VOBA-1610 file (N, C-alpha, C; in pm, whole numbers, padded with zeros to 5 digits, always signed):
BEGIN
Met-05501+01296-10490Met-05590+01211-10410Met-05726+01277-10395Val-05834+01198-10409Val-05970+01250-10395Val-05990+01302-10254Arg-06045+01423-10242Arg-06065+01483-10111Arg-06209+01525-10086Ser-06299+01494-10179Ser-06441+01522-10156Ser-06524+01419-10230Ile-06645+01398-10178Ile-06733+01297-10237Ile-06876+01328-10198Glu-06968+01297-10289Glu-07111+01300-10257Glu-07161+01158-10242Ile-07241+01135-10138Ile-07296+01002-10112Ile-07443+01013-10077Pro-07522+00906-10100Pro-07657+00906-10044Pro-07651+00918-09892Arg-07751+00981-09834Arg-07754+00992-09688Arg-07739+00853-09627Pro-07644+00834-09537Pro-07614+00699-09489Pro-07717+00648-09388Asp-07704+00519-09359Asp-07784+00452-09258Asp-07691+00397-09151Asp-07743+00386-09030Asp-07667+00326-08921Asp-07739+00198-08880Trp-07680+00085-08914Trp-07748-00043-08896Trp-07716-00107-08761His-07663-00029-08668His-07642-00079-08531His-07614+00041-08441Val-07710+00076-08357Val-07689+00191-08269Val-07761+00169-08136His-07698+00221-08030His-07758+00220-07896His-07799+00364-07864Leu-07927+00385-07848Leu-07977+00519-07817Leu-08010+00536-07668Arg-08001+00426-07592Arg-08031+00429-07449Arg-08175+00477-07426Asp-08200+00542-07313Asp-08336+00582-07278Asp-08329+00704-07187Asp-08445+00762-07161Asp-08459+00870-07065Asp-08366+00988-07099Ala-08293+01041-07001Ala-08212+01161-07025Ala-08101+01136-07126Met-08044+01015-07126Met-07938+00986-07223Met-07995+00984-07365Leu-08109+00919-07384Leu-08175+00919-07515Leu-08200+01062-07562Ala-08253+01145-07473Ala-08283+01283-07510Ala-08158+01358-07555Ser-08043+01323-07500Ser-07920+01394-07531Ser-07850+01345-07656Val-07867+01216-07691Val-07787+01160-07801Val-07864+01138-07930Val-07997+01132-07924Val-08072+01092-08044Val-08054+01191-08159Ala-08034+01317-08131Ala-08020+01416-08238Ala-07898+01390-08324Phe-07791+01337-08265Phe-07671+01310-08343Phe-07696+01205-08450Thr-07773+01103-08415Thr-07807+00999-08512Thr-07911+01049-08610Ala-08015+01115-08561Ala-08125+01158-08647Ala-08081+01260-08750Ser-07985+01345-08718Ser-07943+01450-08810Ser-07844+01401-08916Arg-07789+01282-08898Arg-07688+01233-08989Arg-07735+01110-09068Phe-07813+01023-09002Phe-07850+00895-09062Phe-08000+00886-09089Arg-08035+00811-09193Arg-08176+00788-09227Arg-08231+00675-09140Tyr-08202+00549-09176Tyr-08244+00437-09093Tyr-08146+00421-08977Ala-08200+00383-08861Ala-08118+00350-08745Ala-08172+00220-08686Met-08091+00115-08691Met-08129-00013-08631Met-08098-00005-08482Val-08204+00005-08401Val-08190+00037-08260Val-08179-00092-08178Met-08075-00100-08098Met-08051-00220-08018Met-08145-00224-07897Pro-08183-00346-07854Pro-08289-00361-07753Pro-08240-00384-07611Asn-08111-00362-07583Asn-08058-00396-07451Asn-08076-00283-07351Leu-08202-00252-07327Leu-08235-00157-07222Leu-08247-00231-07090Val-08278-00156-06986Val-08318-00216-06858Val-08462-00173-06835Ala-08563-00258-06856Ala-08557-00400-06890Ala-08543-00418-07043Pro-08493-00538-07085Pro-08474-00563-07228Pro-08605-00552-07306Val-08592-00511-07433Val-08708-00500-07521Val-08736-00638-07579Thr-08832-00710-07522Thr-08859-00848-07562Thr-08999-00866-07620Ser-09077-00760-07631Ser-09212-00772-07684Ser-09240-00661-07784Val-09341-00682-07868Val-09380-00581-07965Val-09430-00455-07894Val-09506-00473-07788Val-09556-00358-07713Val-09440-00273-07661Ala-09339-00338-07606Ala-09224-00265-07555Ala-09147-00197-07667Ala-09135-00265-07782Ala-09063-00207-07895Ala-09133-00082-07947Leu-09266-00089-07959Leu-09341+00026-08009Leu-09336+00142-07910Ala-09342+00112-07781Ala-09333+00218-07681Ala-09195+00285-07686Tyr-09091+00204-07704Tyr-08956+00259-07715Tyr-08943+00344-07841Arg-08999+00295-07951Arg-08995+00373-08074Arg-09065+00508-08055Asp-09177+00509-07987Asp-09249+00634-07963Asp-09162+00731-07882Arg-09089+00681-07784Arg-09002+00768-07705Arg-08891+00825-07793Ile-08834+00742-07879Ile-08727+00789-07968Ile-08779+00899-08060Val-08892+00874-08124Val-08947+00970-08220Val-08985+01100-08151Ser-09038+01090-08030Ser-09081+01211-07959Ser-08963+01300-07921Leu-08845+01241-07906Leu-08727+01317-07865Leu-08635+01353-07980Ala-08659+01295-08097Ala-08575+01324-08214Ala-08608+01461-08270Pro-08510+01532-08322Pro-08538+01662-08383Pro-08620+01646-08510Thr-08700+01744-08540Thr-08781+01742-08663Thr-08698+01795-08779Gly-08750+01770-08900Gly-08685+01823-09019Gly-08587+01727-09084Phe-08574+01606-09030Phe-08484+01506-09088Phe-08564+01380-09123Asp-08520+01313-09228Asp-08580+01186-09265Asp-08517+01077-09179Phe-08567+01062-09058Phe-08510+00971-08959Phe-08610+00859-08931Arg-08565+00734-08946Arg-08655+00620-08936Arg-08594+00513-08844Pro-08624+00518-08715Pro-08574+00414-08625Pro-08641+00280-08654Leu-08561+00175-08656Leu-08608+00039-08677Leu-08588-00039-08548Met-08691-00115-08507Met-08689-00177-08376Met-08653-00325-08383Thr-08581-00367-08281Thr-08536-00505-08269Thr-08585-00564-08138Leu-08598-00696-08133Leu-08633-00764-08009Leu-08513-00841-07956Tyr-08503-00845-07826Tyr-08393-00908-07753Tyr-08424-01057-07740Cys-08333-01140-07787Cys-08351-01286-07779Cys-08325-01332-07637Ser-08432-01372-07570Ser-08420-01420-07433Ser-08533-01518-07406Ala-08534-01573-07286Ala-08641-01665-07248Ala-08776-01597-07247Ala-08777-01463-07238Ala-08904-01389-07235Ala-08961-01362-07373Leu-08886-01391-07479Leu-08933-01363-07614Leu-09034-01469-07657Asp-09152-01425-07697Asp-09259-01514-07742Asp-09259-01516-07895Thr-09250-01634-07954Thr-09237-01642-08100Thr-09364-01597-08172Ala-09480-01617-08111Ala-09604-01570-08174Ala-09606-01417-08176Asp-09560-01356-08069Asp-09552-01210-08063Asp-09449-01160-08164Leu-09338-01230-08175Leu-09237-01194-08275Leu-09296-01199-08415Arg-09367-01305-08444Arg-09427-01317-08577Arg-09524-01202-08604His-09605-01169-08505His-09699-01057-08519His-09623-00926-08542Gly-09513-00907-08469Gly-09437-00783-08481Gly-09376-00766-08618Val-09324-00875-08673Val-09263-00868-08806Val-09371-00847-08912Glu-09478-00923-08903Glu-09584-00912-09005Glu-09653-00777-09002Ser-09657-00712-08886Ser-09718-00579-08876Ser-09621-00467-08912Gly-09495-00501-08930Gly-09395-00400-08963Gly-09332-00333-08844Ala-09366-00377-08722Ala-09314-00312-08602Ala-09174-00357-08567Val-09135-00477-08609Val-09007-00535-08570Val-08928-00569-08695Lys-08800-00532-08696Lys-08716-00554-08813Lys-08619-00670-08796Ala-08579-00702-08672Ala-08478-00806-08652Ala-08481-00853-08507Val-08409-00962-08481Val-08390-01015-08347Val-08242-01010-08314Lys-08209-00969-08192Lys-08070-00955-08149Lys-08036-01060-08044Tyr-07929-01136-08070Tyr-07881-01236-07975Tyr-07756-01184-07904Tyr-07761-01185-07771Tyr-07646-01154-07687Tyr-07605-01278-07608Pro-07479-01314-07608Pro-07433-01411-07508Pro-07446-01348-07369Ala-07502-01421-07276Ala-07525-01366-07142Ala-07393-01321-07080Gly-07390-01195-07038Gly-07272-01140-06973Gly-07164-01088-07065Ala-07190-01084-07195Ala-07085-01044-07289Ala-07060-00894-07289Thr-07165-00814-07265Thr-07151-00670-07281Thr-07257-00600-07197Thr-07278-00471-07219Thr-07373-00393-07141Thr-07514-00450-07151Asn-07577-00470-07037Asn-07717-00515-07028Asn-07741-00643-07109Ser-07648-00736-07098Ser-07663-00863-07169Ser-07696-00978-07074Glu-07728-00946-06951Glu-07751-01051-06852Glu-07868-01142-06889Ala-07964-01090-06965Ala-08081-01169-07004Ala-08057-01249-07131Gly-07934-01247-07182Gly-07903-01318-07305Gly-07890-01468-07286Gly-07831-01535-07384Gly-07829-01680-07385Gly-07698-01739-07337Ala-07707-01856-07276Ala-07587-01932-07241Ala-07531-02004-07362Ala-07619-02037-07459Ala-07578-02105-07582Ala-07683-02080-07689Met-07639-02062-07812Met-07733-02037-07920Met-07825-02156-07943Ala-07776-02275-07914Ala-07856-02395-07935Ala-07983-02396-07850Asp-07988-02315-07745Asp-08106-02309-07659Asp-08221-02232-07723Phe-08196-02164-07835Phe-08298-02078-07896Phe-08330-02119-08039Met-08317-02246-08068Met-08342-02291-08205Met-08483-02263-08251Asp-08581-02269-08160Asp-08720-02240-08198Asp-08734-02095-08244Val-08664-02004-08176Val-08668-01863-08216Val-08600-01844-08351Phe-08486-01906-08369Phe-08410-01887-08493Phe-08484-01947-08612Glu-08557-02055-08591Glu-08637-02112-08700Glu-08747-02017-08742Val-08808-01949-08646Val-08910-01848-08679Val-08846-01730-08750Val-08729-01686-08704Val-08657-01577-08770Val-08631-01613-08916Ala-08585-01735-08940Ala-08558-01779-09077Ala-08686-01784-09159Asp-08793-01834-09099Asp-08920-01844-09170Asp-08975-01706-09207Leu-08953-01609-09121Leu-09004-01474-09146Leu-08917-01396-09245Gly-08796-01445-09269Gly-08708-01379-09365Gly-08640-01256-09312Ile-08638-01237-09179Ile-08566-01125-09120Ile-08426-01171-09081Arg-08346-01081-09029Arg-08209-01115-08994Arg-08194-01137-08845Leu-08109-01232-08811Leu-08065-01252-08675Leu-07937-01172-08656Leu-07939-01079-08563Leu-07824-00995-08533Leu-07749-01058-08416Val-07620-01080-08432Val-07546-01158-08334Val-07427-01080-08278His-07426-01069-08145His-07306-01023-08076His-07216-01145-08063Ala-07117-01155-08149Ala-07038-01277-08162Ala-06916-01271-08072Glu-06935-01312-07949Glu-06826-01305-07853Glu-06844-01412-07746Ser-06746-01498-07733Ser-06749-01601-07629Ser-06738-01536-07492Thr-06810-01594-07397Thr-06799-01550-07257Thr-06727-01653-07171Asp-06668-01751-07235Asp-06591-01853-07163Asp-06468-01785-07101Pro-06455-01786-06969Pro-06341-01716-06907Pro-06207-01775-06943Ala-06206-01897-06996Ala-06080-01958-07037Ala-06030-01905-07171Val-06115-01833-07243Val-06080-01782-07376Val-06021-01642-07362Asp-05905-01621-07420Asp-05841-01490-07420Asp-05936-01386-07478Val-05939-01268-07419Val-06035-01165-07460Val-06017-01128-07607Phe-05894-01137-07660Phe-05870-01102-07799Phe-05908-01214-07896Asp-05941-01332-07843Asp-05980-01446-07926Asp-06129-01476-07920Arg-06204-01397-07847Arg-06341-01436-07815Arg-06435-01429-07935Glu-06410-01339-08029Glu-06493-01339-08149Glu-06469-01465-08232Ala-06346-01497-08257Ala-06314-01615-08339Ala-06367-01742-08276Val-06355-01755-08145Val-06402-01875-08077Val-06554-01886-08084Phe-06623-01776-08063Phe-06770-01779-08072Phe-06815-01819-08212Leu-06754-01763-08313Leu-06793-01796-08450Leu-06774-01945-08477Glu-06665-02001-08429Glu-06638-02143-08452Glu-06731-02232-08371Arg-06750-02200-08244Arg-06823-02290-08155Arg-06974-02271-08160Glu-07019-02150-08182Glu-07162-02119-08170Glu-07229-02090-08305Leu-07172-01994-08379Leu-07244-01949-08499Leu-07228-02045-08616Ala-07112-02104-08633Ala-07094-02198-08744Ala-07192-02315-08735Pro-07208-02379-08619Pro-07308-02487-08611Pro-07450-02439-08639Leu-07485-02318-08597Leu-07619-02266-08624Leu-07640-02247-08773Cys-07541-02189-08841Cys-07554-02169-08985Cys-07567-02301-09059Glu-07502-02403-09009Glu-07514-02536-09071Glu-07650-02598-09042Ala-07701-02576-08920Ala-07830-02636-08881Ala-07947-02569-08951Ile-07940-02437-08971Ile-08048-02362-09037Ile-07986-02283-09151Pro-07957-02348-09263Pro-07881-02281-09370Pro-07955-02165-09434Glu-08089-02160-09419Glu-08165-02050-09478Glu-08168-01926-09389Leu-08109-01933-09270Leu-08108-01821-09177Leu-08014-01711-09226His-08065-01588-09227His-07983-01472-09261His-07929-01411-09131Val-07798-01394-09125Val-07731-01351-09003Val-07647-01227-09030Thr-07649-01136-08934Thr-07553-01026-08932Thr-07461-01043-08813Val-07331-01060-08841Val-07232-01056-08734Val-07212-00909-08701Glu-07254-00869-08584Glu-07247-00728-08548Glu-07106-00689-08505His-07071-00565-08536His-06942-00505-08501His-06827-00605-08516Val-06816-00664-08635Val-06707-00759-08660Val-06574-00691-08632Ser-06482-00764-08567Ser-06363-00697-08516Ser-06232-00769-08549Thr-06238-00879-08621Thr-06117-00958-08643Thr-06108-01008-08787Ala-05987-01047-08826Ala-05968-01112-08955Ala-06047-01242-08961Ala-06056-01312-08848Ala-06136-01435-08844Ala-06282-01407-08874Gly-06332-01293-08825Gly-06470-01256-08854Gly-06491-01225-09002Val-06396-01155-09061Val-06404-01126-09204Val-06405-01256-09284Glu-06319-01348-09248Glu-06313-01477-09318Glu-06443-01555-09300Phe-06502-01550-09183Phe-06627-01621-09158Phe-06737-01567-09248Val-06748-01436-09257Val-06850-01376-09342Val-06828-01417-09487Ser-06706-01412-09533Ser-06676-01447-09672Ser-06708-01593-09703Ala-06703-01678-09601Ala-06726-01821-09622Ala-06873-01861-09612His-06961-01768-09571His-07101-01800-09550His-07188-01701-09628Pro-07248-01744-09737Pro-07321-01652-09826Pro-07438-01579-09761Arg-07499-01637-09659Arg-07614-01572-09594Arg-07574-01491-09471Val-07445-01474-09451Val-07395-01397-09338Val-07335-01267-09388Ala-07369-01158-09322Ala-07312-01026-09350Ala-07256-00970-09220Ala-07198-00853-09225Ala-07137-00797-09104Ala-07146-00646-09102Ser-07182-00593-08985Ser-07165-00449-08963Ser-07025-00424-08910Val-06972-00306-08942Val-06836-00268-08900Val-06843-00128-08842Thr-06774-00107-08730Thr-06783+00021-08660Thr-06671+00116-08700Pro-06691+00245-08681Pro-06581+00341-08702Pro-06461+00314-08612His-06485+00278-08487His-06372+00264-08395His-06290+00139-08422His-06353+00031-08469His-06273-00086-08504His-06193-00063-08632Leu-06242+00024-08720Leu-06168+00057-08841Leu-06051+00152-08813Ala-06071+00243-08720Ala-05975+00353-08703Ala-05874+00332-08591Arg-05894+00233-08506Arg-05803+00213-08393Arg-05766+00066-08382Glu-05651+00041-08320Glu-05610-00097-08288Glu-05565-00100-08142Arg-05534-00219-08092Arg-05523-00234-07948Arg-05407-00156-07886Ser-05308-00118-07964Ser-05204-00032-07909Ser-05261+00105-07872Asp-05357+00153-07950Asp-05423+00280-07917Asp-05495+00269-07783Leu-05549+00153-07757Leu-05623+00129-07633Leu-05531+00115-07513Leu-05415+00050-07532Leu-05338+00002-07417Leu-05194+00053-07408Ala-05133+00094-07518Ala-04988+00113-07518Ala-04940+00233-07438Asp-05019+00337-07432Asp-04975+00460-07365Asp-05068+00492-07249Gly-05093+00392-07166Gly-05191+00405-07059Gly-05327+00362-07110Met-05402+00293-07027Met-05535+00245-07065Met-05628+00363-07095Arg-05690+00359-07214Arg-05782+00465-07255Arg-05925+00411-07246Pro-05995+00436-07138Pro-06127+00378-07118Pro-06229+00421-07223Asp-06210+00536-07285Asp-06305+00579-07388Asp-06297+00493-07513Leu-06191+00413-07527Leu-06179+00321-07640Leu-06217+00179-07601Tyr-06255+00158-07476Tyr-06290+00023-07433Tyr-06430-00011-07481Cys-06441-00120-07555Cys-06569-00164-07610Cys-06568-00316-07618Lys-06685-00373-07647Lys-06698-00517-07666Lys-06764-00540-07801Pro-06708-00625-07889Pro-06579-00690-07870Pro-06467-00586-07866Ile-06361-00624-07800Ile-06250-00532-07777Ile-06183-00495-07909Ile-06130-00374-07917Ile-06049-00335-08032Ile-05927-00426-08037Asn-05901-00483-08154Asn-05805-00592-08162Asn-05674-00546-08228Ser-05601-00639-08287Ser-05464-00612-08334Ser-05461-00528-08461Arg-05344-00479-08494Arg-05327-00405-08619Arg-05360-00493-08740Ala-05322-00621-08733Ala-05354-00712-08844Ala-05504-00728-08860Asp-05577-00733-08749Asp-05723-00741-08758Asp-05780-00611-08814Gln-05728-00498-08768Gln-05773-00369-08822Gln-05750-00363-08972Glu-05635-00406-09018Glu-05604-00403-09160Glu-05697-00494-09239Ala-05736-00608-09182Ala-05830-00697-09250Ala-05967-00633-09262Leu-06009-00561-09159Leu-06137-00490-09166Leu-06133-00381-09273Ile-06027-00303-09274Ile-06015-00195-09373Ile-06016-00252-09514Ala-05943-00361-09535Ala-05942-00423-09667Ala-06080-00470-09708Ala-06156-00525-09614Ala-06290-00575-09646Ala-06384-00461-09684Val-06385-00353-09604Val-06483-00247-09629Val-06447-00162-09749Thr-06318-00148-09780Thr-06279-00067-09896Thr-06280-00146-10026Ser-06300-00277-10017Ser-06298-00363-10136Ser-06425-00352-10219Gly-06531-00298-10158Gly-06661-00296-10225Gly-06744-00419-10199Asp-06694-00514-10119Asp-06770-00634-10085Asp-06902-00595-10020Ala-07013-00635-10082Ala-07145-00591-10037Ala-07189-00654-09907Ala-07113-00749-09853Ala-07150-00812-09726Ala-07111-00728-09605Phe-07035-00619-09625Phe-06988-00537-09514Phe-07048-00398-09525Phe-07098-00348-09412Phe-07168-00219-09412Phe-07152-00152-09277Leu-07189-00025-09272Leu-07169+00054-09151Leu-07275+00025-09046Gly-07228-00007-08927Gly-07310-00008-08806Gly-07224+00054-08699Thr-07257+00173-08654Thr-07163+00247-08569Thr-07140+00182-08434Asp-07240+00109-08384Asp-07236+00060-08246Asp-07210+00175-08150Ser-07259+00294-08185Ser-07246+00408-08095Ser-07317+00373-07964Ala-07244+00384-07853Ala-07295+00333-07725Ala-07250+00425-07613Pro-07329+00528-07581Pro-07287+00626-07482Pro-07291+00573-07339His-07189+00610-07263His-07184+00588-07119His-07136+00717-07052Pro-07188+00751-06937Pro-07133+00866-06864Pro-06989+00839-06823Thr-06913+00947-06810Thr-06774+00931-06767Thr-06764+00866-06630Thr-06867+00878-06548Thr-06864+00813-06417Thr-06862+00662-06431Asp-06916+00610-06542Asp-06912+00466-06568Asp-06790+00425-06650Lys-06735+00518-06727Lys-06618+00486-06809Lys-06488+00497-06730Tyr-06482+00587-06633Tyr-06356+00615-06564Tyr-06349+00554-06425Gly-06441+00465-06392Gly-06438+00399-06262Gly-06342+00283-06261Pro-06341+00206-06153Pro-06248+00092-06143Pro-06277-00017-06245Arg-06402-00024-06298Arg-06435-00121-06403Arg-06509-00045-06513Ala-06437-00006-06615Ala-06496+00074-06723Ala-06603-00004-06797Lys-06717+00059-06823Lys-06820-00004-06904Lys-06782+00001-07051Ala-06825-00101-07124Ala-06789-00114-07265Ala-06881-00030-07353Gly-06821+00052-07438Gly-06900+00130-07531Gly-06826+00255-07577Val-06840+00287-07704Val-06778+00406-07764Val-06888+00491-07823Phe-06893+00617-07786Phe-06996+00708-07837Phe-06943+00780-07960Asn-06986+00738-08079Asn-06931+00794-08203Asn-07036+00854-08295Ala-07159+00873-08245Ala-07267+00917-08333Ala-07238+01051-08399Ala-07172+01140-08329Ala-07149+01275-08383Ala-07048+01276-08496Tyr-06940+01197-08483Tyr-06828+01206-08577Tyr-06794+01073-08644Gly-06878+00973-08629Gly-06847+00843-08688Gly-06830+00847-08838Leu-06910+00926-08906Leu-06898+00933-09051Leu-06766+00996-09092Glu-06723+01099-09021Glu-06593+01160-09050Glu-06480+01060-09025Val-06491+00982-08921Val-06389+00882-08891Val-06376+00782-09006Val-06490+00732-09052Val-06487+00635-09162Val-06434+00700-09289Ala-06475+00823-09316Ala-06424+00893-09435Ala-06272+00906-09429Glu-06218+00933-09312Glu-06073+00945-09298Glu-06004+00811-09324Val-06065+00703-09276Val-06009+00569-09302Val-06004+00543-09452Phe-06113+00571-09522Phe-06118+00547-09666Phe-06022+00642-09739His-06013+00765-09694His-05920+00862-09754His-05776+00812-09744Arg-05737+00769-09625Arg-05599+00724-09605Arg-05569+00597-09684Ala-05674+00517-09710Ala-05656+00396-09791Ala-05659+00425-09940Gly-05684+00553-09977Gly-05695+00588-10118Gly-05819+00534-10183Cys-05926+00516-10105Cys-06049+00452-10155Cys-06173+00535-10123Leu-06159+00667-10120Leu-06274+00749-10081Leu-06392+00728-10174Asp-06364+00693-10301Asp-06474+00672-10395Asp-06557+00549-10360Ala-06509+00462-10270Ala-06584+00344-10227Ala-06665+00369-10101Leu-06658+00490-10046Leu-06725+00518-09919Leu-06876+00501-09928Gly-06936+00549-10036Gly-07082+00544-10047Gly-07138+00404-10041Ala-07068+00308-10099Ala-07115+00170-10094Ala-07119+00122-09950Phe-07015+00148-09874Phe-07007+00098-09737Phe-07109+00163-09646Val-07126+00295-09653Val-07212+00364-09556Val-07355+00383-09603Ser-07381+00370-09734Ser-07514+00404-09785Ser-07582+00293-09864Ser-07509+00210-09935Ser-07570+00116-10029Ser-07570-00029-09983Asn-07459-00076-09927Asn-07450-00217-09891Asn-07553-00256-09786Gly-07563-00178-09681Gly-07658-00210-09575Gly-07802-00201-09622Ser-07832-00100-09703Ser-07970-00089-09752Ser-08007-00209-09837Ala-07913-00262-09915Ala-07941-00382-09994Ala-07961-00503-09904Ile-07877-00516-09801Ile-07890-00629-09708Ile-08026-00628-09641Tyr-08074-00510-09604Tyr-08200-00500-09530Tyr-08320-00470-09619Gly-08300-00471-09750Gly-08412-00466-09843Gly-08477-00332-09860Val-08399-00225-09854Val-08452-00091-09878Val-08367-00021-09983Glu-08421+00080-10045Glu-08347+00157-10143Glu-08256+00259-10073Pro-08140+00289-10129Pro-08059+00397-10073Pro-08136+00528-10073Ser-08100+00615-09983Ser-08169+00743-09971Ser-08153+00826-10098Thr-08256+00905-10130Thr-08246+00999-10242Thr-08180+01130-10198Glu-08172+01153-10067Glu-08098+01269-10017Glu-07949+01241-10028Arg-07871+01347-10040Arg-07726+01329-10056Arg-07650+01420-09961Leu-07533+01372-09923Leu-07441+01450-09841Leu-07311+01470-09918Arg-07248+01582-09891Arg-07116+01607-09949Arg-07014+01613-09836Leu-06910+01531-09849Leu-06802+01529-09752Leu-06678+01589-09818Glu-06614+01682-09750Glu-06493+01745-09802Glu-06386+01745-09694Arg-06261+01720-09738Arg-06149+01716-09645Arg-06055+01834-09670Gln-06016+01898-09559Gln-05919+02007-09566Gln-05784+01958-09513Asp-05676+01998-09579Asp-05544+01958-09530Asp-05511+02025-09397Val-05558+02147-09379Val-05533+02218-09254Val-05653+02198-09163Pro-05637+02135-09049Pro-05752+02105-08965Pro-05811+02230-08901Arg-05939+02224-08872Arg-05999+02327-08788Arg-05936+02320-08650Ser-05955+02422-08571Ser-05885+02431-08443Ser-05925+02320-08347Ser-06052+02281-08347Ser-06096+02180-08250Ser-06232+02128-08289Ala-06271+02020-08223Ala-06406+01966-08233Ala-06461+01952-08092Val-06592+01953-08081Val-06655+01943-07949Val-06618+01808-07888Met-06568+01809-07767Met-06514+01688-07704Met-06618+01608-07626Thr-06714+01677-07563Thr-06808+01609-07474Thr-06948+01666-07492Leu-07046+01591-07441Leu-07181+01643-07427Leu-07225+01622-07283Ala-07325+01695-07240Ala-07380+01680-07106Ala-07529+01655-07115Thr-07579+01559-07040Thr-07722+01530-07038Thr-07791+01628-06943Ala-07924+01623-06946Ala-08002+01711-06859Ala-07980+01680-06712Thr-07936+01560-06683Thr-07911+01521-06544Thr-07766+01545-06502Gly-07687+01604-06591Gly-07549+01639-06556Gly-07445+01536-06591Ala-07484+01426-06653Ala-07386+01325-06694Ala-07305+01376-06812Glu-07177+01346-06814Glu-07088+01385-06923Glu-07053+01263-07007Val-07057+01278-07140Val-07024+01170-07233Val-06918+01222-07328Val-06815+01141-07352Val-06703+01181-07438Val-06730+01137-07581His-06711+01228-07675His-06722+01198-07818His-06597+01123-07866Phe-06619+01022-07950Phe-06510+00958-08022Phe-06500+01021-08161Gly-06377+01037-08211Gly-06357+01081-08348Gly-06321+01227-08363Thr-06293+01295-08253Thr-06259+01437-08265Thr-06130+01458-08344Glu-06039+01362-08339Glu-05913+01376-08412Glu-05936+01380-08563Glu-06031+01302-08611Glu-06062+01300-08754Glu-06158+01412-08794Ala-06248+01448-08703Ala-06354+01542-08738Ala-06300+01679-08779Val-06184+01718-08726Val-06131+01851-08757Val-06089+01865-08902Phe-06076+01754-08974Phe-06035+01760-09115Phe-06154+01763-09211Trp-06275+01732-09161Trp-06388+01707-09252Trp-06504+01801-09227Thr-06573+01836-09336Thr-06704+01899-09328Thr-06803+01807-09398Val-06924+01800-09342Val-07031+01717-09397Val-07154+01805-09410Asn-07205+01819-09531Asn-07320+01906-09554Asn-07418+01843-09651Pro-07547+01871-09635Pro-07644+01824-09733Pro-07620+01890-09868Val-07650+01818-09974Val-07635+01873-10110Val-07762+01945-10149
//
């Protein structure tokens, strides 16, 4: 079985870097591993203007370590505050790469999102005209819908009608988590999907069967083994519509371990090792480069990196991996992927 591979330096097409002390603590993990980083706009307050996006980008760059080819890409939050003329200016000037749609109340800092996609047709028409991608958190917030069915229901009720109404619109289903999501992408030529390390490597028994594990709680929720297997089959198949978006989303343990755990998995440090282990176990390590380095760059219209990384797996694990980080304000954040990280080394070529 193949146990080592060289790949172009990967990109992360979906990441939450937060702000302030949390940004300062987590940005190095993304900058040292990934070239492009598609930065999500769900701050407090949401990033809804070009001015806000550029200011956020400046904060990211100022806190990122030097010596790496790190290129944060900025997105605007689809809300009532988004001005389409400003959006057009941002895209044409190169400041804005995509627009992100959140169903209101679906996840962290989504309160300013939409009650229905149909309410933002003017924005989506401009997105289609500009040729950029609409990034979609595809999850129903209808309380009558079972939490494990919310992706499938949203795709059927919300996104399918939009794709029919604006067939030229390019869409990314973010952090696709179900077999229904995989099938939706396959049925719509202008739709692609980012896939996270945690949805590939875990299923809902890991989350719930041996006591609730809040560090695995995310939105959309980690789903069934059958859904996990469908995701693995999609990403290891070489299908160019599926690519890596870590959805790395740090929360302090005070927010993860309280009576209502916040949704988010922090995987920036070890996400690549997690994905490599998934591909290794599937006997498809030679397909890793397409998923983490080539497919997403093609979707977003850039060339794969000329820098290369070498990943090697040891049968005997190292003794341990770093479990947590601490911010300057004393907040503790738990790393995801330590179980896989002990088997892998990742080094520049």
